[in-house]
Every structure is written in C-alpha cells, then in structure tokens.
N, C-alpha and C positions, 0 to 999 in steps of 0.2 A: 484634414483628410490625408494622413500620413501613409495610409495603405493604398497601393495601386488599385485595389479592387473596389474602392469606394469613390463615389462621385455624387453630384447633385444633378438630378435629371431636369427635363424641361418644365415639369410641374413644381419644381422646387423641393422635391422629396429626396430623401437619402436613397441612393441606389447602391447595390452591392453586386458586382459581376453582371451588371445589366438588368438586375431585378429590382423593381420598386419595393422598398421595404414596407410601405403601407399595404400593398397588395399581398405581400407575404404574411403580414400580420392578420389581414382579413381572411386569407385562405387557411392558415394553419393555427391561428389563435396566438395568444401571448400568455405568459412569457414564451419566448421562442429563441432558441439558438440558431443562428444562421452562419454557415461556413462557406467560404469561397473556395471551391475546388480548384479554380484557376490559380488563385494565389498560393494554395498549398503546393500545387504541382510546380509553379514557378520557383518557389523557394527550394523545393527538392532538387530541381534541375540545377539551380545555382550551386548547391552543395556538391552535387555529383561532378559538375564541371570544374569546381575548385579543386577537387581531388585529382582530376586529370591534369590541371594546370600546375599545381604546386607539389603534388606527390607522384606525378607520372602514373596515376592510377593505382599506386601501391597502398591501397586502403579503401575505406568505405564509410560513408555516413550511416549512422544507426538512428532510427527514429525512436525517441524516448516516449513510449506510448502512454506513460502516466499523464502526460500533458493533456491528451484528449484521445480516448480509446473507444472505438467501436469497430465492428467488423469491416465497415466500408472504408474507414481511414486506413486500416491495415492493408486492404487491397490496393488502395491508391499509392501509398508510399512504397509498397513492394514493387508495384508496376513501374515506379520511377527509379528503381535500383537501390533503395535503401534497405538495410536490415531492420529488425525490430528488437527493441529492448523492452523487457517486461520485468515487473518487480513483485508479482504475486501469482498464485495459482490461477486466479481469475483472469488476469491479463494474459497469462500463458495460454489458458484455455481459449480465450477470444482469438488470439493470434493463430492457434492451430485450427480452430473452426473456420477462420477466414482464409485458410489455405496456406499459411506460412510454413515452409519446411523447417524442420528442427535445426538444420544447419545454418539458417539465417536468423536464429533467435538467440539473444543474449539475456541470461536470466540473472537479475540483480536481487538484492534484498539482504538486510542485516540479520534476519531470523527466519529463514525459509523452513517451513514445516517438513516433516517426514513425507507427508503425502504430496507436497509440492515437488520435492526432490524426486520422488518416485515418478511423478508425471513427466518431469524433465528428462529423466533417464529413459523412460519408456519411449518417448518420442525423439530421443537422441538429439537433444538440444546441443548445439555446437559450442556454446560458451556459457558455462555455469560460473558466475563470478562469485568466488568464495570470499566471505566477509571476515572470517575469524577462525581460530584453531578448532573450536568446537564443531563448527560447520564442516570443516575439512575432514575431521575424524568421522563424523556422521556420514558424509558423502562416500568416503572410502569403504566404510562398513556396508552401506547400502548397495553400492556398486558391485562389491564382491558378492553379496547375497543374490543380486539380480543377474550376475554374470555379464555386467556391463563395464565399459570404460568411460569415466567421466572426463571430458575435456574442459579444462578450467582456466580462468584467470584468477588473480588474487587482487582484491581491492585494498589499496594502500592509502593511508592518510598521510599526505606529504608535508603537513605542517604549514599550509599556505592559507592565509585568511583573506578572502576576496572582499571587496567593498560592497557588501549587500546586506540584506536584513539578517539579523541573528538567526532566525528560524530556518533560513535557507542557505546558510553557510555550512559546508560539509567537509572541507579540506583541512581544517585546523586539527590540532592534536586532540582537543576535547570534543570529540564527536562520537555519536553512536555508530557511525559507519566506519568500516575498514579496520585495518591493523596498522598500528603506529610505526612509522619509519624510523624516527629519531631514537627511540629506545632500543632498537635492535630486534623488536618483536617481529617486524616484517621479514627480516632476513631469516630468522628462526623458522617462520612459517614457510618460506621458500624451501628451506632445507628439509623440512618435514614433508612437504609435498613431493619433493624429488625422490624420497625414499619409498613412496607408496606404489603399489602394483596395479591398482585399479583407478588411478588418477593420473592424468597427463597434464602437466603445467605448460601452458602455451603462451599466456599473456599476463600483462600487468595492467591494472586499471586504477584510475583516480578520478575524482570529481570534486571540484573545489567550491561549487555553489551555483546560484542561479541569478538571472537578471544582472549579469556582469557586463559593464559598458566600457571595458578597457582591455587591451591586449596583454599587458604585462603579467597579470596573474597566470594566464594560460602559458605564456612563454616560460615563466618561472617553473610552473608545474612540469612542463616537458623536460626542462633541464634537470630538475630534481629526480624525476623518474628515470631518466637515462643514466644519471650518476649511480642510481641504485642498480640498474641493469649492469653497469660496469663492475660494481661491487660483487654482484652475483657471479659474473664471469671470472673474476679473479679467484674465487673459491671453487667454482665449478666450470672449468674451461670448456667442457663439452655442452654446456647449456646454451641454447639459442632461443632468443625471444621471438616468437612468431608474430606477435602483435602487441602494440602499445595503445591502450584505450585511454584517451585524455578527457573523457566525459563530455558534458555539455555546459550549459549555463549562459549561452549568448543572449544578450539583452535585446528587447524590442521597444517600440514606441507605445507607451501608455498615454502620455501627454506630450505636448510640444516641448516640455522641459527635458525630456530624455534625449541625450546625445548619442544616438545609435550609430555604430560603425557598420559599414558594409561587411557582410559575412566573409567576403574574400580577404578583408584586412586581417582578420583573425587567422585565416588559413595560411596566408603568406608569411606572417610573422612566426607562427609556430613551425611551419615547414623549414624556414631558415634556421631556427634554433635547433631543430632536430638534426638537420644536416651538419651543422657546425659542431654540435656536441658529439655526434657519432664519429665524425672525423677525428676529433680531438682524442676520443677514447679508443679509437681503433675498433669500433663496433659496426657490425652490419646494420643498416637501417631497417628497422622492423616495419611491418605493415602498421598503418596508423588508422585508428578508429576514433570518430567523434560522435557524440550522442546529442544532437539537437532535438529539442522537443518543443519548448515554448516558441522558439524562433521559426519553426515550421508552420505552426497552426495559430499562434497568438494573434497576429495582426489580420489573419484570414477570417477571424470570427467576430461577430457582434451579437448582442442580445437585445431583443425587442420587447418592450413592455407597453402596457396601456396605462396612461395616467389616470389616477382616481381622484381622491380628495386632495385639495390644496389648502394648507393651513398656514396662514401668515401671522407671525407673532411680531408686532412692530418693535424694532430695535433689537430683536433677538435673532430670528431666522425664519426662513420660508420653507416649510416642509412640503415636498411634492411626493405624494404617495404613489407607488406603483404596485402592480399585481404580482410582483416577484419579491426577491429579497435574499437574505442570507442562506436560504435553503437551496438556491440555485447559483448563487455567487457569494461564497463566504469570505472572499479574500480581503474585503475591506474590514470586516469584523476581526479577521485573523492578523492582518499585517498593516492595516491602514493604507492599503494599496491605492495609488492614484489611478484614475480613469478619466477619459474624455466622454462627456455625455452631451447629447443634443436632442432637440425635438425633430424627429424625422419628417414631420409634416412641413416644416419650414426650415430645412437644413441650410438653405442658402442665405437666410437672414442673420442679422447680427445677434450674438448671444448677449442679451441685455438684462438678464434676470439671474439673481444669485439664489441658488436653490440647495437645499439639503434633500437628496433623493432618499426616501425612506421606504423600506420594505414592509410587507404585510405580516411578518412574524411577530409573535408576542414577546418581543425583546426590545428594550430601549436602544440597544446597540445594533439593531438590524437596520443598517444604513449601507448604501452603495457609494455615496460620496457626500461630503459636507462642503457647504459654501462654494459650490462649483457654478460656473457661469453657463447658462443655457438660454435658448430662446424662450420668451414668455409662454408658459404652459397653460393649457386649458384641459379640463376634464375630457377624456376620450382621445387625447393626442397619443401618438406613438412616440415613446422615448427610447432612444438607442444608446447603448453603452458600447464603446468601441474597444477593440483589442481584448475580447473575452474568449478567444478561441482556445486558450490554454488555461487549465486549472479552474474551470468553471463547471462544465458538464462533468468532468472527472471527479470533482470534489463535491458535487451536489448531494443533497440528502433529502429525506422526507420529513424534516423537522416540522412540527405542527401538523403532521399528516398532509403535507402539500405534495401533490404529484410532481414528479420531475418533468421539465418541458421536453418538447420534441426537438430534434436536430434536423435541420434542412440543409442540404447541399445545393449550391447555386453555381452555374457555369454558363457563360455566354448567353445570358438572358433566360436560361431554363432552370427549373428547380425540381428537386425530388426529395422525398423523405428518406433520411438515413436511420433515424431512431424515432419511433412513434412516441407520442405523448403518453405518459402513464395515466391510468384511470384510477378511480376510487377502488375498483375491484382489485387492481394491482396492489394497492396499499394493504389490503387484508388477505392477500393470496396465501401468505404463510401463517396467518393467525389460526389458532385451534380453538 
C-alpha cells in the first residue's frame, strides 16, 4: 500500500480515502476507475509548496492533463494553483469548458491543426508551445489574419536520453517532438520567431521522457537549456527569457520495485542547478515551469474489476479473467507495464496465488499482468489494480465495442461520480 490514500479496513477490504472498494463496486458497477481527490490535492499542494521553498514562488507547476482529463480534474488542479497543459483541441476544449482561463493554459503538440490553433488564439491561450518551423510559420500567418498576437514557447529537443521505455523517451535527438538543439536548428528557429510581428517568443520548453526515477536527467536538461539561453543572449542581447519549462516525467510507484524519490528532491536539485548556471552565465533567473501529470494522479487512482472465469493450466499458468481489459487499460499491451494487483475482498491476507490477469477482449495479448502474486481468487471477487490514475481512462477505447467505465472521485469517506459509465447507446451515437 504505497499510496497514502489506500488502506485495509476492519472488514479486511481494500479502502481508498475512507471508502470501501467493495461498496464502490456494488454501487457503481465494474470495471470502475476510482480516484482519490484527497491524494490529488495533497500532491498538488506538495508541488506548489516546493515552488515556494526552492524557487521563491518564481514559477508554477502545470498539470499535464493527458495523464487523466475530465472537467472535474481540471477544476481541482486549478483550485490548487496549478496551470493546465493540453495537447489537443479536445483537451483544450475540456479545459475551457471547465472554466480554465486562457492565460493559464499551455498548448503542446507536434502537429496542431489549423482549427486547433484558431481555437487557441480565439481564447487567448497564454502559451502556445511551437514544435517546429512549419508550425511557427502557420501560427504567424493565422495570427496576422485574425488580428491576434500569439505568445509562444519553443519546444527544444536537448539530446538527453532518460532511462525509461523507448516509447516514452522524448528528449533525444531522434524524436518526433521539438526542434533539435545540437544541429543548430533550434537557434535558427529562435531567430525566425524574433523576426515575426504577430508572434512573441517568451519561453523555452523541453521534455525528456516519463516515469523517470532519478534527478540527474532533469538537472542535465536544465543546464543544457540554460546554456542555450546564454547562446541566444550572446546573439540577441535584448532578448529576455520570461520562462523555462522543463517538462515533467516524475516517476511513481507501480510496484514495490520502484525506487521513487520525493518530488521535493527533484525540485531542490533542479533549482540549485538553475541558480548555479544562471550565475555562471550572468543571466537573470527565468520563471520555472514543470509539468507533472502522472505523479499528480497516478497513485491516486485504482481500477476495480469483477473476477469471472478462473482457468488453471497445470505447470503453465493460472488465468484469472476480469470484466475489463486492454480497452480500459492498454498499458500492459503497449509497454508491458508493471502493476500491483490484489483481491480487494481479502486485501489484508497474504498474496499466495500466482495469476495472469486476463481481459475480456478478443486478443491473446489482452492481459493486465502476467505471473503476478495475488490472494487466492474466487468468481465474483473484486480485483483491484493499483496506480492506474494516469494513462488509463485517458487512453481507454471502445475496442470490441466495450463501453468505457465510470470515474468516481472519493474524499474523506464520501464518493461522487465525475464521469458516467458509457452505455451501448453511446457506442452507436455517431453511427449513421
């Protein structure tokens, strides 16, 4: 139970923020995403306080909404003082409908469409993170036609390879994201932006990957980006960097094997590196932005399932089938991601059974975990998968025409619906 919101109650059931998971499963059905509002708010406050402690308030955490996005989560993180990062027109629309002002939205993406950029300019998004020269030219043309000024950052690939899965590394030279620093393309893009009359360059941005469990890559990224800032100033002495966005990627616990650092450790190390580098280069310290997503919601979320068929193949494996699968958690199929599973009915008992947790989709690879240790299961039990708050609901699909589950928020023993369960009618709503 590595998340503070989880415990075992007097009945021996798994509890999250004071709510019995069996009662939640009975009330709302399964599969079911359950998110602890208490834990989300605790982590948000941790980040905000870290900015006060290590940056003297000269910066702000930004919630990367791709980790888990719905209107209620936008309202929660905004109320805790975080900005919002979006990476699509849909995420931007969600943030706006939830009440996020444009000035607190940061719009990412490697191939924003014309309609998405129009939406951003219409609502005066405060930071459009330009990925490449083609997007910069398109934004200048569009802003001029609309009579708007686009306030932008430039996404830079700093050439840093963090120790994480190949699919979620983004800071190396060979990446679909950003403009390469080492070839000189990034400096050329800066100079191009500075010449434009409907674009105002205010920030630099980088993001080196996800589920990173060490401080060194973040420190290195800060140093590389500030060296680049110094290079820009040498050629354009009147340029002042308003902010430096170092992205996110802070790791969380998925299993006991994960050696997770306190978030303050990252903040302290990076702030020291920024101060030292700016002093050495004679640069003013810019505002600092970080973009936590997974670390805000990951450990705050669990997914509940009902156990169905149990198929034991002697000497091979034990399949424990659940009523969910890759349609609402594709991460094992994509990344072979580790998770902690347990039988919520008997959460306090020893995990004495080796199971392969199998989904209900018509795919042999539809698995949640293989050869994982859980309590001995029985048909009708509630199986919980921990640390599913990030990149589960947001990556869910309707594969095999399965409706997506509901999302329930829990806090201090109370629960409420944040996203209703899809119905079969929802599945055919757009069919002609």
